[in-house]
Backbone and ligand atoms as CSV (ligand in chain L), in Angstrom:
chain,resi,resn,atom,element,x,y,z
A,1,UNK,N,N,-61.773,70.042,-25.877
A,1,UNK,CA,C,-60.658,69.663,-25.013
A,1,UNK,C,C,-59.486,70.628,-25.227
A,2,UNK,N,N,-58.839,71.002,-24.143
A,2,UNK,CA,C,-57.681,71.880,-24.252
A,2,UNK,C,C,-56.380,71.107,-23.996
A,3,UNK,N,N,-55.342,71.600,-24.620
A,3,UNK,CA,C,-54.011,71.038,-24.379
A,3,UNK,C,C,-53.066,72.173,-23.992
A,4,UNK,N,N,-52.035,71.803,-23.248
A,4,UNK,CA,C,-51.001,72.771,-22.907
A,4,UNK,C,C,-49.845,72.630,-23.882
A,5,UNK,N,N,-49.355,73.777,-24.339
A,5,UNK,CA,C,-48.158,73.790,-25.177
A,5,UNK,C,C,-47.202,74.845,-24.618
A,6,UNK,N,N,-45.923,74.671,-24.909
A,6,UNK,CA,C,-44.931,75.649,-24.470
A,6,UNK,C,C,-44.648,76.582,-25.646
A,7,UNK,N,N,-44.758,77.883,-25.397
A,7,UNK,CA,C,-44.523,78.872,-26.456
A,7,UNK,C,C,-43.050,78.855,-26.865
A,8,UNK,N,N,-42.761,78.752,-28.179
A,8,UNK,CA,C,-41.363,78.740,-28.621
A,8,UNK,C,C,-40.682,80.093,-28.469
A,9,UNK,N,N,-41.476,81.144,-28.236
A,9,UNK,CA,C,-40.903,82.490,-28.126
A,9,UNK,C,C,-40.576,82.848,-26.683
A,10,UNK,N,N,-41.583,82.734,-25.795
A,10,UNK,CA,C,-41.371,83.189,-24.411
A,10,UNK,C,C,-41.221,82.020,-23.437
A,11,UNK,N,N,-41.439,80.792,-23.918
A,11,UNK,CA,C,-41.286,79.566,-23.128
A,11,UNK,C,C,-42.295,79.457,-21.981
A,12,UNK,N,N,-43.363,80.278,-22.056
A,12,UNK,CA,C,-44.457,80.134,-21.087
A,12,UNK,C,C,-45.469,79.132,-21.637
A,13,UNK,N,N,-46.320,78.631,-20.753
A,13,UNK,CA,C,-47.292,77.619,-21.154
A,13,UNK,C,C,-48.598,78.292,-21.576
A,14,UNK,N,N,-49.130,77.850,-22.709
A,14,UNK,CA,C,-50.444,78.301,-23.165
A,14,UNK,C,C,-51.380,77.108,-23.204
A,15,UNK,N,N,-52.632,77.330,-22.818
A,15,UNK,CA,C,-53.652,76.303,-22.941
A,15,UNK,C,C,-54.481,76.631,-24.175
A,16,UNK,N,N,-54.516,75.714,-25.129
A,16,UNK,CA,C,-55.234,75.987,-26.383
A,16,UNK,C,C,-56.190,74.839,-26.676
A,17,UNK,N,N,-57.159,75.142,-27.523
A,17,UNK,CA,C,-58.108,74.103,-27.921
A,17,UNK,C,C,-57.411,73.098,-28.830
A,18,UNK,N,N,-57.665,71.818,-28.597
A,18,UNK,CA,C,-57.051,70.793,-29.447
A,18,UNK,C,C,-57.825,70.684,-30.756
A,19,UNK,N,N,-57.113,70.813,-31.875
A,19,UNK,CA,C,-57.748,70.758,-33.199
A,19,UNK,C,C,-56.940,69.854,-34.116
A,20,UNK,N,N,-57.582,69.442,-35.216
A,20,UNK,CA,C,-56.886,68.655,-36.242
A,20,UNK,C,C,-55.798,69.494,-36.903
A,21,UNK,N,N,-56.143,70.748,-37.214
A,21,UNK,CA,C,-55.140,71.642,-37.783
A,21,UNK,C,C,-55.483,73.066,-37.348
A,22,UNK,N,N,-54.522,73.932,-37.453
A,22,UNK,CA,C,-54.665,75.291,-36.941
A,22,UNK,C,C,-54.371,76.289,-38.052
A,23,UNK,N,N,-55.189,77.353,-38.128
A,23,UNK,CA,C,-54.847,78.399,-39.087
A,23,UNK,C,C,-54.195,79.571,-38.358
A,24,UNK,N,N,-54.575,79.754,-37.093
A,24,UNK,CA,C,-53.967,80.821,-36.307
A,24,UNK,C,C,-54.072,80.428,-34.842
A,25,UNK,N,N,-53.013,80.612,-34.110
A,25,UNK,CA,C,-53.054,80.314,-32.678
A,25,UNK,C,C,-51.917,81.094,-32.038
A,26,UNK,N,N,-52.270,81.978,-31.105
A,26,UNK,CA,C,-51.243,82.820,-30.505
A,26,UNK,C,C,-51.051,82.488,-29.028
A,27,UNK,N,N,-49.842,82.706,-28.584
A,27,UNK,CA,C,-49.487,82.502,-27.185
A,27,UNK,C,C,-50.339,83.398,-26.292
A,28,UNK,N,N,-50.909,82.834,-25.222
A,28,UNK,CA,C,-51.737,83.648,-24.328
A,28,UNK,C,C,-50.875,84.576,-23.465
A,29,UNK,N,N,-49.577,84.334,-23.421
A,29,UNK,CA,C,-48.681,85.167,-22.612
A,29,UNK,C,C,-48.051,86.304,-23.416
A,30,UNK,N,N,-47.395,85.964,-24.537
A,30,UNK,CA,C,-46.644,86.998,-25.266
A,30,UNK,C,C,-47.317,87.413,-26.573
A,31,UNK,N,N,-48.334,86.664,-27.014
A,31,UNK,CA,C,-49.060,87.043,-28.218
A,31,UNK,C,C,-48.424,86.601,-29.525
A,32,UNK,N,N,-47.226,86.012,-29.467
A,32,UNK,CA,C,-46.567,85.539,-30.695
A,32,UNK,C,C,-47.238,84.252,-31.170
A,33,UNK,N,N,-46.996,83.908,-32.432
A,33,UNK,CA,C,-47.648,82.737,-33.016
A,33,UNK,C,C,-47.088,81.422,-32.460
A,34,UNK,N,N,-48.015,80.569,-32.054
A,34,UNK,CA,C,-47.608,79.231,-31.611
A,34,UNK,C,C,-47.406,78.302,-32.802
A,35,UNK,N,N,-47.738,78.796,-34.003
A,35,UNK,CA,C,-47.567,77.971,-35.208
A,35,UNK,C,C,-46.139,78.036,-35.726
A,36,UNK,N,N,-45.336,78.880,-35.107
A,36,UNK,CA,C,-43.931,78.970,-35.510
A,36,UNK,C,C,-43.213,77.745,-34.940
A,37,UNK,N,N,-43.069,76.727,-35.753
A,37,UNK,CA,C,-42.603,75.438,-35.226
A,37,UNK,C,C,-41.170,75.103,-35.629
A,38,UNK,N,N,-40.412,76.150,-36.030
A,38,UNK,CA,C,-38.982,75.880,-36.254
A,38,UNK,C,C,-38.353,75.389,-34.957
A,39,UNK,N,N,-37.410,74.448,-35.049
A,39,UNK,CA,C,-36.798,73.933,-33.811
A,39,UNK,C,C,-36.137,75.062,-33.030
A,40,UNK,N,N,-36.344,75.079,-31.722
A,40,UNK,CA,C,-35.686,76.107,-30.928
A,40,UNK,C,C,-34.434,75.517,-30.271
A,41,UNK,N,N,-33.473,76.392,-30.009
A,41,UNK,CA,C,-32.247,75.961,-29.344
A,41,UNK,C,C,-32.533,75.741,-27.869
A,42,UNK,N,N,-32.328,74.521,-27.436
A,42,UNK,CA,C,-32.660,74.177,-26.064
A,42,UNK,C,C,-31.432,73.917,-25.211
A,43,UNK,N,N,-31.702,73.686,-23.940
A,43,UNK,CA,C,-30.682,73.230,-23.001
A,43,UNK,C,C,-31.420,72.357,-21.988
A,44,UNK,N,N,-30.731,71.931,-20.943
A,44,UNK,CA,C,-31.356,71.006,-19.989
A,44,UNK,C,C,-32.613,71.607,-19.360
A,45,UNK,N,N,-32.569,72.899,-19.000
A,45,UNK,CA,C,-33.726,73.523,-18.347
A,45,UNK,C,C,-34.903,73.674,-19.306
A,46,UNK,N,N,-34.585,74.057,-20.524
A,46,UNK,CA,C,-35.653,74.240,-21.519
A,46,UNK,C,C,-36.295,72.888,-21.848
A,47,UNK,N,N,-35.466,71.855,-21.974
A,47,UNK,CA,C,-36.018,70.525,-22.234
A,47,UNK,C,C,-36.944,70.087,-21.100
A,48,UNK,N,N,-36.507,70.333,-19.885
A,48,UNK,CA,C,-37.319,69.981,-18.719
A,48,UNK,C,C,-38.670,70.706,-18.757
A,49,UNK,N,N,-38.635,71.989,-19.114
A,49,UNK,CA,C,-39.864,72.781,-19.242
A,49,UNK,C,C,-40.806,72.142,-20.267
A,50,UNK,N,N,-40.270,71.802,-21.437
A,50,UNK,CA,C,-41.118,71.226,-22.479
A,50,UNK,C,C,-41.677,69.865,-22.077
A,51,UNK,N,N,-40.825,68.978,-21.579
A,51,UNK,CA,C,-41.338,67.623,-21.331
A,51,UNK,C,C,-42.250,67.585,-20.112
A,52,UNK,N,N,-42.107,68.570,-19.218
A,52,UNK,CA,C,-42.990,68.630,-18.052
A,52,UNK,C,C,-44.330,69.268,-18.404
A,53,UNK,N,N,-44.305,70.290,-19.253
A,53,UNK,CA,C,-45.500,71.113,-19.442
A,53,UNK,C,C,-46.251,70.917,-20.745
A,54,UNK,N,N,-45.586,70.393,-21.780
A,54,UNK,CA,C,-46.278,70.276,-23.061
A,54,UNK,C,C,-47.046,68.964,-23.140
A,55,UNK,N,N,-48.282,69.048,-23.617
A,55,UNK,CA,C,-49.059,67.828,-23.854
A,55,UNK,C,C,-48.747,67.221,-25.220
A,56,UNK,N,N,-47.945,67.919,-26.020
A,56,UNK,CA,C,-47.559,67.377,-27.327
A,56,UNK,C,C,-46.274,66.569,-27.179
A,57,UNK,N,N,-46.041,65.625,-28.118
A,57,UNK,CA,C,-44.740,64.947,-28.100
A,57,UNK,C,C,-43.628,65.986,-28.276
A,58,UNK,N,N,-42.535,65.794,-27.574
A,58,UNK,CA,C,-41.387,66.696,-27.676
A,58,UNK,C,C,-40.263,65.935,-28.379
A,59,UNK,N,N,-39.819,66.514,-29.508
A,59,UNK,CA,C,-38.822,65.861,-30.357
A,59,UNK,C,C,-37.516,66.638,-30.211
A,60,UNK,N,N,-36.452,65.957,-29.839
A,60,UNK,CA,C,-35.194,66.648,-29.545
A,60,UNK,C,C,-34.054,66.073,-30.369
A,61,UNK,N,N,-33.393,66.964,-31.102
A,61,UNK,CA,C,-32.230,66.595,-31.908
A,61,UNK,C,C,-30.963,66.951,-31.125
A,62,UNK,N,N,-30.223,65.935,-30.709
A,62,UNK,CA,C,-28.911,66.153,-30.078
A,62,UNK,C,C,-27.866,66.176,-31.172
A,63,UNK,N,N,-27.093,67.273,-31.208
A,63,UNK,CA,C,-26.158,67.485,-32.305
A,63,UNK,C,C,-24.913,68.176,-31.761
A,64,UNK,N,N,-23.902,68.341,-32.610
A,64,UNK,CA,C,-22.722,69.144,-32.258
A,64,UNK,C,C,-22.172,69.763,-33.533
A,65,UNK,N,N,-21.515,70.933,-33.396
A,65,UNK,CA,C,-21.059,71.669,-34.582
A,65,UNK,C,C,-20.010,70.925,-35.427
A,66,UNK,N,N,-19.246,69.996,-34.816
A,66,UNK,CA,C,-18.197,69.283,-35.549
A,66,UNK,C,C,-18.728,68.042,-36.267
A,67,UNK,N,N,-19.992,67.737,-36.064
A,67,UNK,CA,C,-20.560,66.466,-36.529
A,67,UNK,C,C,-21.178,66.642,-37.915
A,68,UNK,N,N,-20.504,66.130,-38.944
A,68,UNK,CA,C,-20.969,66.285,-40.325
A,68,UNK,C,C,-22.400,65.814,-40.549
A,69,UNK,N,N,-22.724,64.582,-40.130
A,69,UNK,CA,C,-24.101,64.109,-40.332
A,69,UNK,C,C,-25.140,64.971,-39.607
A,70,UNK,N,N,-24.742,65.563,-38.459
A,70,UNK,CA,C,-25.660,66.459,-37.737
A,70,UNK,C,C,-25.963,67.694,-38.579
A,71,UNK,N,N,-24.909,68.266,-39.152
A,71,UNK,CA,C,-25.069,69.473,-39.976
A,71,UNK,C,C,-25.902,69.142,-41.216
A,72,UNK,N,N,-25.647,67.959,-41.782
A,72,UNK,CA,C,-26.402,67.542,-42.967
A,72,UNK,C,C,-27.882,67.355,-42.646
A,73,UNK,N,N,-28.171,66.843,-41.459
A,73,UNK,CA,C,-29.568,66.576,-41.114
A,73,UNK,C,C,-30.311,67.835,-40.672
A,74,UNK,N,N,-29.602,68.866,-40.230
A,74,UNK,CA,C,-30.255,70.047,-39.631
A,74,UNK,C,C,-31.395,70.626,-40.481
A,75,UNK,N,N,-31.164,70.864,-41.803
A,75,UNK,CA,C,-32.287,71.414,-42.586
A,75,UNK,C,C,-33.455,70.439,-42.718
A,76,UNK,N,N,-33.163,69.147,-42.682
A,76,UNK,CA,C,-34.236,68.145,-42.749
A,76,UNK,C,C,-35.067,68.154,-41.464
A,77,UNK,N,N,-34.379,68.283,-40.353
A,77,UNK,CA,C,-35.078,68.339,-39.063
A,77,UNK,C,C,-35.960,69.592,-39.024
A,78,UNK,N,N,-35.420,70.706,-39.540
A,78,UNK,CA,C,-36.188,71.948,-39.550
A,78,UNK,C,C,-37.425,71.831,-40.448
A,79,UNK,N,N,-37.264,71.220,-41.626
A,79,UNK,CA,C,-38.411,71.040,-42.528
A,79,UNK,C,C,-39.481,70.171,-41.887
A,80,UNK,N,N,-39.056,69.101,-41.248
A,80,UNK,CA,C,-40.016,68.210,-40.584
A,80,UNK,C,C,-40.763,68.979,-39.504
A,81,UNK,N,N,-40.035,69.772,-38.730
A,81,UNK,CA,C,-40.650,70.548,-37.647
A,81,UNK,C,C,-41.660,71.549,-38.207
A,82,UNK,N,N,-41.279,72.225,-39.288
A,82,UNK,CA,C,-42.155,73.255,-39.853
A,82,UNK,C,C,-43.411,72.651,-40.472
A,83,UNK,N,N,-43.347,71.369,-40.822
A,83,UNK,CA,C,-44.512,70.694,-41.404
A,83,UNK,C,C,-45.513,70.254,-40.341
A,84,UNK,N,N,-45.130,70.333,-39.068
A,84,UNK,CA,C,-46.002,69.801,-38.019
A,84,UNK,C,C,-46.266,70.791,-36.888
A,85,UNK,N,N,-46.753,72.015,-37.245
A,85,UNK,CA,C,-47.027,72.973,-36.179
A,85,UNK,C,C,-48.123,72.477,-35.240
A,86,UNK,N,N,-47.871,72.573,-33.967
A,86,UNK,CA,C,-48.813,72.169,-32.908
A,86,UNK,C,C,-49.228,70.704,-32.986
A,87,UNK,N,N,-48.414,69.899,-33.659
A,87,UNK,CA,C,-48.598,68.447,-33.569
A,87,UNK,C,C,-47.533,67.851,-32.666
A,88,UNK,N,N,-46.346,68.424,-32.755
A,88,UNK,CA,C,-45.252,68.056,-31.863
A,88,UNK,C,C,-44.447,69.327,-31.644
A,89,UNK,N,N,-43.562,69.312,-30.634
A,89,UNK,CA,C,-42.710,70.474,-30.394
A,89,UNK,C,C,-41.256,70.038,-30.569
A,90,UNK,N,N,-40.481,70.858,-31.277
A,90,UNK,CA,C,-39.148,70.460,-31.727
A,90,UNK,C,C,-38.055,71.328,-31.099
A,91,UNK,N,N,-37.048,70.644,-30.563
A,91,UNK,CA,C,-35.895,71.322,-29.971
A,91,UNK,C,C,-34.623,70.764,-30.565
A,92,UNK,N,N,-33.574,71.593,-30.513
A,92,UNK,CA,C,-32.223,71.142,-30.832
A,92,UNK,C,C,-31.367,71.416,-29.602
A,93,UNK,N,N,-30.539,70.448,-29.250
A,93,UNK,CA,C,-29.645,70.647,-28.113
A,93,UNK,C,C,-28.216,70.305,-28.538
A,94,UNK,N,N,-27.321,71.287,-28.318
A,94,UNK,CA,C,-25.902,71.080,-28.600
A,94,UNK,C,C,-25.336,70.158,-27.515
A,95,UNK,N,N,-24.988,68.957,-27.919
A,95,UNK,CA,C,-24.569,67.929,-26.967
A,95,UNK,C,C,-23.240,68.270,-26.292
A,96,UNK,N,N,-22.414,69.086,-26.960
A,96,UNK,CA,C,-21.150,69.518,-26.358
A,96,UNK,C,C,-21.398,70.505,-25.209
A,97,UNK,N,N,-22.434,71.327,-25.362
A,97,UNK,CA,C,-22.754,72.325,-24.330
A,97,UNK,C,C,-23.517,71.709,-23.162
A,98,UNK,N,N,-24.115,70.562,-23.383
A,98,UNK,CA,C,-25.006,69.953,-22.379
A,98,UNK,C,C,-24.561,68.524,-22.092
A,99,UNK,N,N,-23.301,68.382,-21.712
A,99,UNK,CA,C,-22.745,67.039,-21.551
A,99,UNK,C,C,-23.368,66.269,-20.391
A,100,UNK,N,N,-23.754,66.983,-19.340
A,100,UNK,CA,C,-24.392,66.307,-18.211
A,100,UNK,C,C,-25.718,65.702,-18.644
A,101,UNK,N,N,-26.483,66.507,-19.380
A,101,UNK,CA,C,-27.756,66.016,-19.905
A,101,UNK,C,C,-27.522,64.862,-20.876
A,102,UNK,N,N,-26.536,65.046,-21.768
A,102,UNK,CA,C,-26.226,64.008,-22.751
A,102,UNK,C,C,-25.877,62.680,-22.103
A,103,UNK,N,N,-25.096,62.737,-21.025
A,103,UNK,CA,C,-24.740,61.463,-20.398
A,103,UNK,C,C,-25.912,60.894,-19.602
A,104,UNK,N,N,-26.722,61.782,-19.007
A,104,UNK,CA,C,-27.917,61.299,-18.304
A,104,UNK,C,C,-28.848,60.550,-19.268
A,105,UNK,N,N,-28.947,61.069,-20.491
A,105,UNK,CA,C,-29.841,60.452,-21.479
A,105,UNK,C,C,-29.128,59.389,-22.327
A,106,UNK,N,N,-27.877,59.087,-21.951
A,106,UNK,CA,C,-27.114,58.040,-22.649
A,106,UNK,C,C,-26.978,58.323,-24.146
A,107,UNK,N,N,-26.644,59.587,-24.463
A,107,UNK,CA,C,-26.387,59.941,-25.852
A,107,UNK,C,C,-24.953,59.511,-26.172
A,108,UNK,N,N,-24.822,58.428,-26.944
A,108,UNK,CA,C,-23.497,57.879,-27.223
A,108,UNK,C,C,-22.998,58.309,-28.591
A,109,UNK,N,N,-23.910,58.485,-29.532
A,109,UNK,CA,C,-23.483,58.974,-30.825
A,109,UNK,C,C,-24.563,59.872,-31.400
A,110,UNK,N,N,-24.126,60.825,-32.212
A,110,UNK,CA,C,-25.040,61.854,-32.723
A,110,UNK,C,C,-24.957,61.917,-34.239
A,111,UNK,N,N,-25.980,62.428,-34.944
A,111,UNK,CA,C,-27.204,62.959,-34.354
A,111,UNK,C,C,-28.053,61.858,-33.707
A,112,UNK,N,N,-28.662,62.221,-32.586
A,112,UNK,CA,C,-29.615,61.341,-31.922
A,112,UNK,C,C,-30.890,62.138,-31.729
A,113,UNK,N,N,-32.001,61.580,-32.173
A,113,UNK,CA,C,-33.290,62.265,-32.047
A,113,UNK,C,C,-34.169,61.463,-31.098
A,114,UNK,N,N,-34.610,62.146,-30.049
A,114,UNK,CA,C,-35.403,61.485,-29.004
A,114,UNK,C,C,-36.817,62.045,-29.017
A,115,UNK,N,N,-37.779,61.192,-28.698
A,115,UNK,CA,C,-39.156,61.673,-28.533
A,115,UNK,C,C,-39.587,61.419,-27.092
A,116,UNK,N,N,-40.113,62.479,-26.483
A,116,UNK,CA,C,-40.633,62.407,-25.113
A,116,UNK,C,C,-42.137,62.585,-25.156
A,117,UNK,N,N,-42.822,61.784,-24.378
A,117,UNK,CA,C,-44.271,61.922,-24.280
A,117,UNK,C,C,-44.640,61.689,-22.825
A,118,UNK,N,N,-45.531,62.544,-22.292
A,118,UNK,CA,C,-45.942,62.458,-20.893
A,118,UNK,C,C,-44.733,62.354,-19.959
A,119,UNK,N,N,-43.714,63.158,-20.259
A,119,UNK,CA,C,-42.582,63.276,-19.366
A,119,UNK,C,C,-41.496,62.228,-19.518
A,120,UNK,N,N,-41.708,61.256,-20.397
A,120,UNK,CA,C,-40.724,60.177,-20.527
A,120,UNK,C,C,-40.260,60.006,-21.971
A,121,UNK,N,N,-38.989,59.578,-22.123
A,121,UNK,CA,C,-38.524,59.215,-23.454
A,121,UNK,C,C,-39.225,57.933,-23.868
A,122,UNK,N,N,-39.784,57.928,-25.079
A,122,UNK,CA,C,-40.436,56.701,-25.539
A,122,UNK,C,C,-39.730,56.069,-26.728
A,123,UNK,N,N,-38.890,56.827,-27.431
A,123,UNK,CA,C,-38.152,56.220,-28.545
A,123,UNK,C,C,-37.033,57.171,-28.949
A,124,UNK,N,N,-36.097,56.655,-29.735
A,124,UNK,CA,C,-35.048,57.491,-30.313
A,124,UNK,C,C,-34.535,56.843,-31.588
A,125,UNK,N,N,-33.908,57.663,-32.440
A,125,UNK,CA,C,-33.112,57.091,-33.529
A,125,UNK,C,C,-31.769,57.793,-33.557
A,126,UNK,N,N,-30.779,57.107,-34.105
A,126,UNK,CA,C,-29.422,57.635,-34.180
A,126,UNK,C,C,-28.989,57.607,-35.636
A,127,UNK,N,N,-28.338,58.696,-36.072
A,127,UNK,CA,C,-27.882,58.794,-37.458
A,127,UNK,C,C,-28.811,59.692,-38.259
A,128,UNK,N,N,-28.244,60.298,-39.321
A,128,UNK,CA,C,-29.008,61.271,-40.098
A,128,UNK,C,C,-30.149,60.622,-40.872
A,129,UNK,N,N,-31.287,61.311,-40.917
A,129,UNK,CA,C,-32.424,60.885,-41.730
A,129,UNK,C,C,-32.942,62.076,-42.527
A,130,UNK,N,N,-33.705,61.786,-43.579
A,130,UNK,CA,C,-34.293,62.843,-44.411
A,130,UNK,C,C,-35.531,63.412,-43.719
A,131,UNK,N,N,-35.993,64.560,-44.235
A,131,UNK,CA,C,-37.174,65.184,-43.612
A,131,UNK,C,C,-38.382,64.257,-43.676
A,132,UNK,N,N,-38.567,63.547,-44.797
A,132,UNK,CA,C,-39.748,62.673,-44.875
A,132,UNK,C,C,-39.612,61.493,-43.921
A,133,UNK,N,N,-38.406,60.982,-43.764
A,133,UNK,CA,C,-38.199,59.900,-42.792
A,133,UNK,C,C,-38.445,60.387,-41.360
A,134,UNK,N,N,-38.000,61.605,-41.079
A,134,UNK,CA,C,-38.218,62.156,-39.735
A,134,UNK,C,C,-39.709,62.344,-39.489
A,135,UNK,N,N,-40.416,62.892,-40.496
A,135,UNK,CA,C,-41.865,63.098,-40.342
A,135,UNK,C,C,-42.592,61.776,-40.090
A,136,UNK,N,N,-42.255,60.760,-40.878
A,136,UNK,CA,C,-42.903,59.454,-40.701
A,136,UNK,C,C,-42.656,58.909,-39.299
A,137,UNK,N,N,-41.425,59.077,-38.844
A,137,UNK,CA,C,-41.057,58.572,-37.514
A,137,UNK,C,C,-41.850,59.309,-36.433
A,138,UNK,N,N,-41.939,60.639,-36.546
A,138,UNK,CA,C,-42.660,61.428,-35.545
A,138,UNK,C,C,-44.152,61.088,-35.557
A,139,UNK,N,N,-44.712,60.869,-36.737
A,139,UNK,CA,C,-46.167,60.632,-36.848
A,139,UNK,C,C,-46.627,59.425,-36.050
A,140,UNK,N,N,-45.749,58.461,-35.842
A,140,UNK,CA,C,-46.121,57.299,-35.032
A,140,UNK,C,C,-46.525,57.687,-33.613
A,141,UNK,N,N,-46.043,58.846,-33.164
A,141,UNK,CA,C,-46.198,59.202,-31.748
A,141,UNK,C,C,-47.165,60.348,-31.523
A,142,UNK,N,N,-47.862,60.778,-32.582
A,142,UNK,CA,C,-48.809,61.896,-32.440
A,142,UNK,C,C,-50.099,61.426,-31.790
L,1,ZN,ZN,ZN,-45.215,83.292,-25.763
């Protein structure tokens, strides 16, 4: 069975074989590694691309530079993302830069982490969590 994923480098869609784990998997468009699962900086258009085209859960951290708990959680979110290559896809969105999107998604306080699956938000949490807590939360939706 194949799944579609969005390349974190070129943002094009690659169709790859679905596996339990991956040792190597490269983008069919740009050739860069799809295992590079550090959160990418997103915006409304990039989020739309991911939730429309990726068959993996899309995990989005809404944050802002002035938000202490957001800054504190950032390395934890990155660690969680790096632990789950090609299990979920991770984005960060600056809520100050994307206020229209933030209000559309009813982001009232940050950090807020949302999970999208099959084009729809299915859950969220608000407030900083540790990397292991984030991983446990994401695993429910894999
Ligand atoms: Zn690519």
